[in-house]
C-alpha positions in Angstrom: -0.3 -0.1 -0.4 1.0 3.4 -0.5 -0.4 7.2 0.3 -0.3 10.1 -2.0 1.3 8.1 -5.0 -0.4 11.7 -7.2 0.3 11.4 -11.3 1.3 7.7 -11.2 -0.9 7.6 -14.4 0.4 10.7 -16.3 3.3 9.8 -15.4 3.4 6.0 -17.6 2.2 7.3 -20.6 4.6 9.4 -21.2 6.7 7.2 -21.3 4.8 4.6 -23.2 4.5 7.9 -25.6 7.8 7.7 -25.4 8.5 4.2 -26.8 6.2 4.3 -28.4 8.0 7.5 -31.1 10.9 6.2 -30.4 10.3 2.6 -32.2 8.1 4.7 -34.7 12.0 6.6 -35.8 13.8 4.2 -35.3 11.6 2.1 -38.2 11.4 5.5 -40.2 15.9 5.4 -40.0 16.2 2.4 -40.3 12.7 1.4 -42.8 13.4 -1.9 -40.9 10.5 -3.6 -40.2 11.0 -5.4 -36.8 10.7 -2.2 -35.4 7.1 -1.0 -37.0 5.4 -5.0 -35.7 7.7 -3.3 -32.4 5.1 -0.8 -32.1 2.4 -2.2 -33.0 2.5 -5.1 -30.5 3.4 -2.0 -28.6 -0.1 -0.7 -29.0 -2.2 -3.6 -28.9 -0.3 -4.3 -25.8 -2.1 -1.6 -24.1 -5.0 -1.6 -26.0 -5.7 -5.3 -24.2 -4.2 -4.1 -21.7 -7.6 -1.9 -21.8 -10.2 -3.9 -22.4 -9.5 -6.4 -20.2 -9.7 -3.7 -17.5 -12.4 -2.5 -18.3 -14.0 -6.6 -16.9 -12.1 -6.4 -14.7 -13.1 -2.8 -12.5 -16.4 -4.0 -12.7 -15.6 -7.0 -11.2 -14.0 -5.1 -8.1 -16.0 -4.1 -5.2 -14.6 -1.7 -2.5 -15.7 -1.6 1.3 -14.8 0.1 4.2 -14.9 0.7 8.0 -13.2 1.9 11.1 -11.1 -0.3 13.2 -10.5 0.5 16.9 -13.1 3.1 17.0 -12.6 3.7 20.8 -8.6 4.3 20.7 -5.9 6.1 20.2 -5.0 3.7 17.6 -8.3 4.1 15.4 -7.7 2.8 11.8 -9.6 3.1 8.7 -10.5 -0.7 6.8 -10.5 -1.2 3.4 -11.0 -5.1 2.1 -10.9 -4.7 -2.1 -11.8 -8.2 -3.3 -11.9 -8.8 -7.0 -14.4 -11.6 -8.4 -12.3 -11.6 -12.0 -9.5 -14.2 -12.5 -7.4 -11.4 -13.9 -5.3 -9.0 -11.0 -6.6 -5.0 -10.5 -2.7 -4.5 -10.0 -3.9 -0.7 -8.9 -6.3 0.1 -7.5 -6.4 3.8 -5.8 -9.4 4.6 -3.2 -9.2 9.3 -3.1 -11.4 9.4 1.0 -12.0 12.6 2.9 -12.1 12.9 6.9 -14.4 15.9 7.8 -14.6 17.5 10.6 -17.8 18.5 12.2 -17.2 20.7 15.4 -14.1 22.4 13.4 -15.5 22.1 9.9 -12.4 20.7 8.7 -11.7 18.2 6.6 -8.8 16.4 5.3 -7.5 14.0 1.7 -5.8 10.8 1.3 -5.1 8.2 -0.9 -3.8 4.3 -0.1 -3.2 2.5 -4.0 -3.2 -0.4 -3.6 -3.6 -4.1 -5.8 -5.7 -7.5 -5.2 -5.0 -10.3 -7.2 -7.5 -12.7 -8.7 -10.6 -14.2 -7.3 -8.8 -13.3 -4.6 -9.2 -9.9 -1.3 -6.9 -8.0 -0.1 -7.3 -5.3 3.2 -5.5 -3.1 3.8 -5.5 -0.5 6.9 -5.4 3.3 7.7 -4.4 5.0 10.8 -6.8 7.7 10.5 -8.2 11.2 13.2 -8.1 14.7 13.7 -6.0 17.5 15.7 -9.5 17.9 17.6 -12.6 16.8 19.1 -15.8 15.9 17.5 -17.9 13.7 14.9 -15.0 12.6 12.3 -17.7 12.0 9.1 -15.2 9.7 6.4 -16.6 9.5 2.6 -14.9 7.6 -0.3 -14.2 10.7 -3.7 -13.5 8.5 -6.1 -12.0 4.8 -7.1 -10.3 4.4 -9.6 -8.4 0.9 -11.5 -5.8 1.6 -13.8 -4.4 -1.5 -16.3 -1.4 -3.1 -16.0 0.2 -0.6 -18.0 -0.8 2.5 -15.4 -2.4 4.3 -18.6 -5.5 3.5 -18.8 -8.5 3.7 -15.7 -11.4 3.5 -15.4 -13.4 5.3 -12.7 -15.9 3.1 -10.9 -19.2 5.1 -8.3 -18.8 5.0 -4.5 -20.5 4.5 -1.7 -21.2 4.7 1.5 -19.0 7.1 3.9 -19.1 5.7 8.3 -17.6 8.1 10.8 -16.8 7.7 14.4 -16.7 10.4 17.5 -13.2 11.2 18.1 -14.8 11.7 22.1 -12.0 15.3 23.8 -10.1 14.8 26.6 -10.7 15.0 29.8 -9.3 18.0 31.3 -8.0 18.3 35.1 -7.5 21.6 35.1 -11.3 22.2 34.9 -11.8 19.5 37.2 -9.5 21.0 39.8 -11.2 24.3 39.5 -14.9 22.2 39.3 -14.9 20.3 42.4 -12.7 23.7 44.2 -16.1 25.7 44.4 -18.8 22.5 44.0 -21.9 23.1 46.7 -21.8 20.7 48.9 -25.6 17.9 49.3 -26.6 20.1 51.5 -26.8 23.4 49.6 -27.5 21.2 46.4 -31.8 21.3 46.8 -33.1 18.1 44.7 -29.9 15.5 44.2 -31.6 12.3 42.7 -31.4 10.1 40.0 -34.3 9.1 36.8 -37.9 7.5 38.1 -36.8 8.9 41.8 -39.9 10.8 43.9 -38.2 14.5 45.0 -41.2 15.7 46.1 -41.9 17.1 49.6 -45.3 17.7 51.6 -45.5 21.0 52.3 -48.3 21.1 54.5 -51.6 19.7 54.7 -54.6 21.7 55.0 -57.8 20.9 54.2 -59.7 20.6 50.0 -61.0 23.1 48.7 -62.6 23.2 45.5 -60.7 22.3 42.8 -57.9 19.8 45.2 -57.6 16.6 42.4 -58.7 13.8 44.9 -54.9 12.2 44.5 -53.8 15.3 47.1 -57.2 13.7 49.8 -54.2 12.2 52.7 -56.8 9.5 54.4 -55.2 9.1 57.6 -55.3 12.9 58.3 -59.0 12.7 57.5 -60.3 10.0 59.0 -58.3 12.6 62.6 -59.8 15.9 61.9 -63.6 14.1 60.7 -63.5 16.2 57.2 -61.3 16.2 54.1 -57.9 16.7 54.1 -55.5 17.5 51.7 -51.4 17.0 50.9 -49.7 19.9 49.5 -47.0 19.8 47.3 -43.7 21.9 46.8 -42.9 22.2 43.4 -39.3 21.0 43.1 -37.1 21.7 40.8 -37.0 19.8 38.1 -33.3 18.9 37.3 -30.4 20.0 40.5 -27.7 21.5 38.4 -28.1 23.8 34.7 -24.7 23.0 33.1 -24.8 25.7 30.1 -22.4 26.9 27.6 -21.5 29.0 25.1 -18.8 29.1 22.4 -16.3 31.1 21.6 -16.3 32.9 17.2 -14.8 30.1 14.9 -11.1 31.0 14.5 -10.9 29.9 18.1 -10.0 26.0 17.8 -9.0 25.7 20.3 -10.6 28.0 22.6 -13.8 26.0 21.5 -11.3 22.7 22.3 -11.3 23.7 25.7 -14.7 24.7 26.7 -16.1 20.8 24.1 -13.8 19.2 27.1 -14.4 21.3 30.4 -18.9 20.4 29.8 -17.6 16.6 28.4 -15.3 17.0 32.1 -17.8 18.6 34.1 -21.2 16.8 32.7 -19.9 13.3 32.9 -18.2 13.9 37.3 -22.3 15.5 38.2 -24.0 12.2 36.2 -21.0 9.6 38.8 -21.8 10.9 42.1 -26.3 10.7 40.7 -26.4 14.3 40.2 -30.0 15.1 36.9 -28.5 17.9 35.6 -30.0 20.3 32.2 -26.5 21.1 29.1 -28.1 23.8 27.6 -25.8 24.9 24.3 -26.6 26.8 21.2 -27.3 24.2 18.4 -25.6 26.0 15.7 -27.2 25.0 12.3 -30.3 26.9 13.8 -29.2 29.4 15.7 -31.4 27.9 19.1 -31.6 27.1 22.0 -31.4 24.0 22.7 -31.3 21.5 26.1 -30.8 17.7 27.9 -31.2 16.3 30.8 -28.6 14.4 31.7 -28.4 11.2 34.5 -27.6 7.6 33.1 -24.2 7.7 31.2 -26.0 6.3 28.3 -28.0 10.1 28.4 -24.3 11.9 29.1 -23.6 9.6 26.2 -26.1 10.4 23.9 -25.3 14.3 25.6 -22.3 14.2 24.4 -22.0 13.2 20.3 -25.7 15.8 19.8 -22.5 18.3 21.2 -19.8 16.6 18.4 -22.0 16.9 15.8 -22.5 20.3 15.7 -20.3 23.0 14.4 -18.4 24.8 17.5 -18.9 29.0 16.5 -19.8 31.4 18.7 -23.0 34.0 17.4 -24.5 37.2 18.9 -26.9 35.6 20.3 -26.0 33.2 23.2 -27.0 31.1 26.5 -26.3 33.1 28.5 -28.4 36.0 27.4 -31.0 33.1 26.4 -30.9 31.6 30.0 -31.2 35.2 31.0 -34.0 36.8 29.5 -35.8 34.1 30.2 -35.4 33.9 34.0 -34.3 29.7 33.5 -31.7 29.8 36.8 -34.8 30.1 38.5 -35.6 26.8 37.8 -31.9 25.0 39.2 -30.2 25.2 42.0 -27.3 25.1 40.9 -25.3 27.4 37.2 -22.8 26.3 36.3 -21.8 27.8 33.3 -18.6 27.7 30.5 -17.0 30.1 29.0 -13.7 31.9 26.7 -11.6 33.9 29.0 -12.3 36.6 26.8 -15.9 36.9 26.9 -15.4 35.7 30.2 -17.5 39.7 31.0 -20.8 38.6 29.1 -21.3 36.1 31.8 -20.6 39.3 34.1 -24.8 38.9 35.9 -24.2 35.4 36.2 -21.3 36.0 38.2 -22.9 37.7 40.7 -25.8 34.4 42.1 -24.2 32.8 44.6 -26.2 29.3 42.9 -23.7 30.9 39.4 -20.5 29.3 39.2 -18.6 30.5 36.2 -15.5 28.9 34.3 -13.7 30.7 32.3 -11.9 28.0 30.3 
């Protein structure tokens, strides 16, 4: 397998043309028929090779999968299957990797071969400098003849993707641990499915109260219909919100994503239900995801890694302040870039809000 062998087809054409021209010049100079027959044989060999190549190209199939998706030794495995009796001496595959989060991409070329009635596999190391969803697409496939002169294009089909997860940020984790509220400071710390409602008082029944609220034991004791009045709990104990920096600040956005992933994982591991608020940059809309369990954390993270990181004028912090969303939560954690910390001044002034600038 060879990577990036560009120009090999043009080189073969030039060399082949030079050979034919030299043979014809020798024939003209010597008037020897043998050289003419040799030139004809060379041209005939090219025609035969081209015809066979057309047949072989129809019998070649290429598929690809991701190996070691969750490890650093991640590879793209190309499987080249040739069902014809003739070997495919040169198959070129051009594929590209695109990082959705940072809108960056790179292309690579793989040159391979496979014998007749055989299947060959090739592994190509893949990865990205930044975390995100990495989409892999095959842009072009060409099967070259034995002489490397003609090529038959195959229609590329199929694609795949993998997630390159962010690293945990020890610095952010230390800052979070140093400012984390004690259990008594958090109103509702629970896992999914628990009933966290509390009875504030027992009072007499009034028209409109639900029958489900009737406290039967107290009703029998006071010989009157008594109902339970419940506290209205927060939906979740903690809000985790963040804003991106501009799309040009890839390193800062990388740190922001790492901080969000680190803190959300820490909250999930400590069984603290939380809601992640983020900007859906494709729709310019603030969305949120509840996270109780690891599966929900994984879904949240994959949604995050499938979103273009690009800060805009309308931010998440503006949204949660304007809609007074923070009042629903016992604790608010807001993550932003160091240069944009000023936008969180109103959150900074509230005791229950923790602003982390990375």
